[in-house]
C-alpha positions as CSV (number, residue, x, y, z in Angstrom):
1,M,126.8,54.1,52.0
2,I,129.5,53.2,54.4
3,K,129.6,49.2,54.2
4,G,129.7,48.8,57.9
5,R,133.5,49.8,58.6
6,L,133.1,53.3,59.6
7,F,130.7,54.4,62.4
8,P,128.8,57.8,62.6
9,A,128.2,59.3,66.0
10,A,124.8,60.2,66.0
11,G,123.1,59.0,68.9
12,I,126.5,58.7,70.9
13,A,126.6,62.3,72.0
14,T,123.5,62.3,74.1
15,V,125.0,58.9,76.1
16,T,128.6,60.4,76.1
17,A,127.6,63.7,77.6
18,L,126.0,61.9,80.6
19,A,129.0,59.6,81.0
20,L,131.2,62.2,80.7
21,A,129.7,64.7,83.0
22,G,130.9,62.9,85.9
23,C,134.4,61.5,84.8
24,S,135.6,63.8,82.0
25,T,139.3,65.0,82.9
26,S,141.8,67.4,80.6
27,A,145.3,67.0,79.5
28,S,146.3,69.6,81.8
29,D,145.0,67.9,85.0
30,S,145.6,64.6,84.1
31,P,149.1,62.5,84.5
32,T,150.4,62.5,80.9
33,S,152.5,59.9,78.8
34,D,155.9,61.9,78.2
35,S,157.5,60.8,81.4
36,S,159.5,57.4,81.6
37,A,157.2,55.8,83.5
38,K,155.1,52.9,81.8
39,V,152.0,53.8,80.3
40,T,149.1,51.8,79.1
41,L,146.9,52.8,76.1
42,H,143.6,51.2,75.5
43,V,142.7,51.2,71.7
44,L,139.0,50.3,70.7
45,V,139.3,49.0,67.2
46,N,136.8,47.8,64.7
47,V,137.6,44.0,64.2
48,T,136.4,42.2,60.8
49,P,137.5,39.2,59.2
50,N,140.2,41.3,57.7
51,L,141.2,43.2,60.8
52,T,141.4,40.5,63.4
53,E,142.8,41.0,66.8
54,E,145.7,39.2,65.7
55,Y,146.3,41.7,63.1
56,W,146.0,44.6,65.3
57,N,148.2,43.1,67.8
58,T,150.9,42.7,65.0
59,L,150.5,46.2,63.5
60,V,151.3,48.0,67.1
61,K,154.3,45.9,67.8
62,P,157.1,48.0,66.2
63,F,155.5,50.9,67.7
64,E,155.8,49.5,71.1
65,K,159.3,48.3,70.3
66,K,160.3,52.2,69.7
67,N,158.2,53.2,72.7
68,P,159.5,50.4,75.4
69,N,157.4,52.8,78.1
70,I,154.1,52.7,76.2
71,D,152.2,49.2,76.3
72,V,149.1,49.1,73.8
73,V,146.1,47.2,74.8
74,I,143.9,46.3,71.7
75,Q,140.3,46.3,72.6
76,N,137.6,44.0,70.8
77,P,133.9,45.9,71.0
78,G,132.3,42.6,70.0
79,A,129.1,42.2,68.2
80,E,127.8,45.4,69.4
81,G,130.4,47.3,67.5
82,V,132.6,50.3,68.1
83,A,129.6,52.9,68.1
84,A,127.7,51.0,70.6
85,A,130.9,50.2,73.0
86,V,131.8,53.7,73.3
87,P,129.0,54.9,75.3
88,R,128.9,51.7,77.4
89,L,132.6,51.9,78.1
90,L,132.3,55.9,78.8
91,A,129.6,55.0,81.4
92,S,131.4,52.3,83.2
93,G,134.5,54.6,83.6
94,D,136.4,52.2,81.0
95,A,136.6,54.2,78.4
96,P,139.6,53.7,76.0
97,D,142.2,56.4,75.1
98,V,141.8,56.0,71.2
99,V,139.2,55.0,69.1
100,Q,139.5,53.6,65.6
101,S,136.8,53.9,62.9
102,L,134.5,56.3,64.7
103,V,133.6,59.6,62.6
104,P,133.7,62.7,64.2
105,T,130.7,64.8,64.0
106,T,129.6,68.4,65.4
107,E,127.8,66.5,68.4
108,L,130.9,64.3,69.1
109,A,133.4,66.8,68.8
110,P,133.3,68.3,72.3
111,E,134.1,64.6,73.5
112,L,137.3,64.3,71.3
113,V,140.6,65.8,71.6
114,D,141.7,68.7,69.1
115,L,144.6,67.3,67.0
116,S,145.1,70.4,65.1
117,K,148.2,71.4,66.7
118,Y,149.8,68.4,64.9
119,S,151.0,68.7,61.4
120,W,150.6,65.1,60.8
121,A,147.0,65.2,61.6
122,K,146.5,68.5,59.6
123,K,148.1,66.5,56.6
124,S,145.9,63.4,57.0
125,P,144.1,62.3,54.1
126,L,140.6,64.1,54.1
127,A,141.5,66.1,57.1
128,D,139.6,69.4,55.7
129,Q,136.5,67.4,54.8
130,Y,136.3,66.0,58.1
131,S,137.4,69.4,60.1
132,I,134.9,71.0,62.4
133,D,135.1,74.5,63.1
134,G,138.6,74.1,61.3
135,K,139.7,71.9,63.9
136,N,140.8,68.4,63.4
137,Y,139.6,65.7,65.6
138,M,140.8,62.7,63.9
139,A,143.6,61.4,61.6
140,G,143.2,58.5,59.0
141,I,145.4,56.1,56.8
142,G,143.5,56.8,53.4
143,V,140.3,56.6,51.5
144,Q,137.5,54.4,50.6
145,L,136.0,55.9,47.0
146,Q,132.4,55.6,46.7
147,S,131.5,57.3,43.2
148,L,132.7,54.1,41.1
149,I,131.1,51.9,38.6
150,F,132.7,48.6,37.9
151,Y,132.0,46.9,34.5
152,D,132.5,43.5,33.1
153,K,134.7,44.2,30.1
154,K,133.1,41.4,28.1
155,A,129.8,43.1,28.4
156,F,131.0,46.3,27.1
157,T,132.8,44.3,24.2
158,D,129.6,42.7,23.2
159,A,127.9,45.7,23.2
160,G,130.2,47.4,21.0
161,I,131.5,50.1,23.7
162,S,135.0,51.1,23.2
163,A,135.4,53.3,26.2
164,P,133.5,54.0,29.5
165,P,130.9,56.6,29.6
166,K,131.6,60.2,30.3
167,T,128.3,61.4,31.2
168,V,125.0,59.9,32.8
169,D,123.3,60.0,29.6
170,E,126.0,58.3,27.8
171,L,125.8,55.5,30.5
172,T,122.0,55.2,30.2
173,E,122.4,54.7,26.3
174,D,125.2,52.1,27.1
175,L,122.9,49.9,29.3
176,G,120.5,49.9,26.3
177,K,123.3,48.6,24.0
178,I,124.0,45.9,26.8
179,K,120.6,44.9,27.0
180,A,120.2,44.7,23.2
181,A,123.3,42.6,23.3
182,G,121.8,39.8,25.3
183,W,122.6,40.8,28.8
184,D,119.5,40.1,31.2
185,V,121.0,42.4,34.0
186,P,122.5,45.3,32.9
187,A,123.1,47.0,35.9
188,Q,123.6,45.1,39.2
189,T,121.9,46.5,42.4
190,G,120.1,44.8,45.4
191,G,118.4,45.5,48.6
192,D,119.5,47.0,51.9
193,W,122.0,49.8,51.5
194,M,122.8,49.0,48.2
195,T,119.5,50.5,46.6
196,S,120.0,54.1,47.6
197,H,124.0,53.5,46.9
198,T,123.5,53.2,43.3
199,L,121.2,56.5,43.2
200,Q,123.9,58.4,45.1
201,V,126.4,57.2,42.4
202,L,124.1,58.4,39.6
203,G,123.3,61.9,41.3
204,L,125.9,63.2,44.1
205,P,129.0,63.6,41.8
206,T,127.1,66.3,39.8
207,I,125.2,68.0,42.6
208,V,128.1,68.5,44.8
209,S,130.4,69.6,41.9
210,K,127.6,72.2,41.1
211,D,126.9,73.3,44.8
212,P,130.1,72.3,47.1
213,K,127.9,73.3,50.2
214,F,124.9,71.0,48.9
215,F,124.7,69.1,52.6
216,Q,124.7,72.4,54.4
217,N,122.0,74.0,51.9
218,I,119.6,70.9,51.8
219,S,119.9,70.5,55.7
220,S,119.1,74.1,56.3
221,G,116.2,74.2,53.8
222,K,118.1,76.7,51.1
223,T,117.6,73.9,48.5
224,T,115.5,71.0,47.8
225,F,115.9,67.4,47.2
226,S,114.0,67.5,44.2
227,K,115.7,70.3,42.8
228,A,119.1,68.8,43.3
229,Y,118.6,65.0,43.0
230,G,115.6,65.3,40.2
231,P,117.5,64.4,37.2
232,A,119.0,61.3,39.0
233,V,115.8,60.1,40.1
234,E,114.2,60.2,36.9
235,T,117.2,58.3,35.5
236,Y,116.9,55.7,38.2
237,A,113.2,55.4,37.5
238,E,114.0,55.0,33.7
239,W,116.5,52.3,34.6
240,V,113.8,50.4,36.4
241,S,111.1,50.8,33.6
242,K,113.6,49.7,30.9
243,G,114.5,46.4,33.0
244,Y,118.2,47.6,33.1
245,L,118.1,46.4,37.2
246,P,117.3,43.0,38.3
247,K,113.5,42.7,38.6
248,E,114.1,40.8,42.1
249,A,116.6,43.6,43.2
250,L,114.9,44.0,46.6
251,G,115.4,40.4,47.7
252,I,119.0,40.7,46.5
253,K,121.5,40.6,49.6
254,Y,124.8,42.3,49.3
255,P,127.0,39.0,49.1
256,D,124.6,37.8,46.5
257,A,124.7,41.0,44.1
258,E,128.3,41.0,44.6
259,Q,129.0,37.0,43.5
260,A,126.3,37.7,40.4
261,F,128.5,40.4,39.3
262,L,131.8,38.6,39.6
263,S,130.4,35.4,38.0
264,G,129.5,37.5,35.0
265,K,125.7,37.6,35.1
266,S,125.4,41.5,35.2
267,A,127.4,44.0,33.2
268,I,127.9,47.3,35.6
269,Y,128.1,47.5,39.2
270,P,128.0,50.8,41.2
271,M,130.2,49.9,44.6
272,G,132.7,51.3,46.5
273,S,136.7,50.6,46.3
274,W,136.5,47.8,48.8
275,F,135.1,45.7,46.0
276,V,138.7,45.7,44.7
277,G,139.6,43.5,47.7
278,T,136.8,41.2,47.1
279,Q,137.6,40.9,43.4
280,A,141.2,39.9,44.3
281,K,140.1,37.0,46.3
282,A,137.5,35.6,43.8
283,A,138.7,32.6,42.1
284,G,138.0,32.7,38.2
285,S,135.8,36.0,38.3
286,A,135.0,37.9,34.9
287,E,137.5,40.4,33.5
288,I,136.5,43.8,35.6
289,G,137.4,47.4,34.9
290,V,136.4,50.7,36.9
291,F,135.7,54.0,36.1
292,R,134.5,57.1,38.3
293,A,130.9,58.0,38.1
294,P,130.1,60.3,35.3
295,A,128.6,63.6,35.5
296,E,125.5,65.1,33.8
297,K,127.4,66.7,31.3
298,S,130.8,65.9,29.8
299,S,132.2,69.5,30.6
300,E,131.7,69.2,34.2
301,I,134.2,67.6,36.5
302,P,132.4,65.1,38.8
303,A,132.9,65.1,42.4
304,M,134.0,61.8,44.0
305,G,132.1,60.4,47.1
306,A,134.7,59.2,49.5
307,N,134.9,58.1,53.1
308,I,138.2,58.4,55.4
309,A,139.6,55.0,55.8
310,S,140.7,53.8,59.5
311,P,140.0,57.2,61.4
312,Y,141.7,57.5,64.8
313,S,140.5,59.7,67.5
314,I,141.6,60.4,71.3
315,L,138.6,60.7,73.9
316,N,139.0,63.8,76.3
317,T,138.7,61.2,79.2
318,S,142.0,59.8,78.3
319,K,145.0,60.4,80.9
320,H,147.6,59.6,78.3
321,Q,147.0,62.0,75.5
322,D,150.4,62.5,74.7
323,A,151.3,58.9,74.2
324,A,148.0,58.3,72.3
325,A,149.1,61.4,69.9
326,K,152.4,59.5,69.5
327,L,150.4,56.2,68.5
328,I,148.2,57.7,66.2
329,E,151.0,59.8,64.4
330,Y,152.8,56.1,63.9
331,L,149.7,54.5,62.8
332,T,149.1,57.4,60.1
333,T,152.5,58.3,58.9
334,D,155.1,55.3,59.2
335,K,155.2,54.1,55.7
336,E,154.9,50.2,56.5
337,A,152.2,50.8,59.2
338,V,149.9,52.9,56.5
339,V,150.6,50.4,53.5
340,S,149.8,47.5,55.9
341,Q,146.6,49.0,56.8
342,L,146.0,50.2,53.2
343,K,146.5,46.6,52.0
344,V,144.6,44.6,54.5
345,D,141.3,46.4,53.9
346,G,141.6,47.3,50.2
347,N,141.9,51.0,50.8
348,Y,144.2,53.6,48.7
349,R,146.1,56.8,49.4
350,D,148.1,58.9,46.7
351,G,151.6,58.2,46.8
352,Y,151.5,55.0,48.8
353,T,151.5,51.8,46.8
354,Y,151.4,48.0,47.6
355,E,151.0,44.7,45.2
356,M,147.6,45.1,43.4
357,T,145.6,43.3,41.0
358,P,145.3,45.2,37.8
359,L,141.7,46.3,39.0
360,G,143.5,47.8,42.0
361,E,146.0,49.4,39.5
362,E,143.3,51.1,37.7
363,L,141.7,52.2,41.1
364,Q,144.8,53.5,42.1
365,K,144.8,55.6,38.8
366,I,141.6,57.2,39.7
367,V,142.9,58.1,43.3
368,S,146.0,59.8,41.8
369,D,143.8,61.7,39.3
370,T,141.1,63.0,42.1
371,K,141.8,66.4,43.4
372,A,141.5,66.6,47.1
373,S,139.0,69.2,47.0
374,S,136.7,66.9,44.9
375,Y,135.9,64.6,47.5
376,T,132.8,64.8,49.2
377,P,130.5,62.6,51.9
378,T,127.9,60.1,50.8
379,G,124.9,59.3,52.9
380,G,124.6,60.9,56.0
381,G,127.9,63.0,55.7
382,Y,130.7,63.8,58.2
383,G,132.4,66.5,59.6
384,E,130.5,69.8,58.9
385,R,128.9,68.3,55.9
386,T,126.1,66.0,57.6
387,M,122.3,65.4,56.6
388,P,119.5,65.4,59.1
389,T,119.2,62.2,61.5
390,G,117.7,59.5,59.5
391,Y,118.3,60.7,55.9
392,S,120.3,57.3,54.9
393,G,117.4,55.3,55.8
394,E,114.8,57.3,54.3
395,I,116.5,57.7,51.0
396,N,116.9,53.9,51.1
397,T,113.4,53.4,51.6
398,Q,112.4,56.0,48.8
399,T,114.7,54.5,46.5
400,Q,113.5,51.1,47.2
401,A,110.1,52.4,46.2
402,L,111.3,53.4,42.8
403,L,112.6,49.7,42.2
404,G,108.9,49.1,43.1
405,G,107.6,51.0,40.3
406,A,106.7,54.3,42.3
407,P,106.6,57.3,40.0
408,A,110.0,59.7,40.3
409,A,107.4,62.5,41.2
410,D,106.0,60.8,44.1
411,V,109.6,59.8,45.3
412,L,110.7,63.3,45.0
413,K,107.7,64.8,46.9
414,S,108.2,62.3,49.4
415,M,111.7,63.2,49.9
416,D,111.1,67.2,49.7
417,D,108.4,66.4,52.6
418,W,110.9,64.6,54.5
419,F,113.3,67.5,54.5
420,A,110.6,69.8,55.4
421,A,109.8,68.2,58.6
422,N,113.7,67.3,59.4
423,A,115.7,70.2,58.1
424,N,117.5,72.4,60.8
């Protein structure tokens, strides 16, 4: 799951196609930004409690100082968010030049500028994973890791566990030891998107390590959900039956699940790397460590679910594509700019460090030890590795059925039926 920071483009393509039909221009027939004339770049960004408008304006000031002929105007999408704002702005003829936090897909690619001619874009984090037909339509600053399990170090000590588990079976055994040691909630999860996030942490690392083209193969019907996810679904059902997950999980909201783990009420917490930033701000939290989600077998090297942090793209409608590319190059390669963006939102990039908590340093080690080729999408996917529309909602619904006591076989059949009806 993507935790509301990156915005998939599903549903945008239809609206943008209509909007662009009447207003699209290309770089060849538009004024460029290479002249000495003053250029104004409009940049639509994701605004959050961390990424405030003030932050964005401060971030681009050094760029404007180095490029006095380029004025960067930050656009706040408001409550509707970036994904909803893009088609509205296109339709009104007020589209931005640069969009931040929008994930390129095969549907959206025709509306974006191909950045493949820029070496900095081709070297961007996860550039290959997000490419479409060998072309790069975005450049980002780093990664958000998702196949992670945070753990309360006291819980492991109480249960006599000396090292993080290397396999899913070992993880299940450890949860049994933790429960026997008196912990009421061995594994923390909750409702909403958290439910299926836990299932994907259990299954996806092994699934993709065995079948790197899993997303394409299941979407085209070459493989089935039950064949790929069967062991993970059965393990999840086992966790439910043995009481390793909270009984009231479906009613637990994300902030409450997070607080329960931080306060030492649960032993492990499958969650993305952004949790490190939350833990750093929490006063008096439990002593916490992190390990990558294990594979089925100790001999396997599990894949790592990851999303690009802060992707930047240029819309084809922009009349200042050269200036826009110059801005994106700065935001994704300038050392100070990159580190600032990584730090403010708790993201990571190999070779780029900033002042971190001990937990952040543990996670940075995982980043450094992870081969780029092992990164995989989660949820609905990105680039050329995508699921049929509606997958994220369906897998969440079915995983919540598991929490409610549905047999693993019933959930697997339901997912197989869904793919049969929705596969390409």
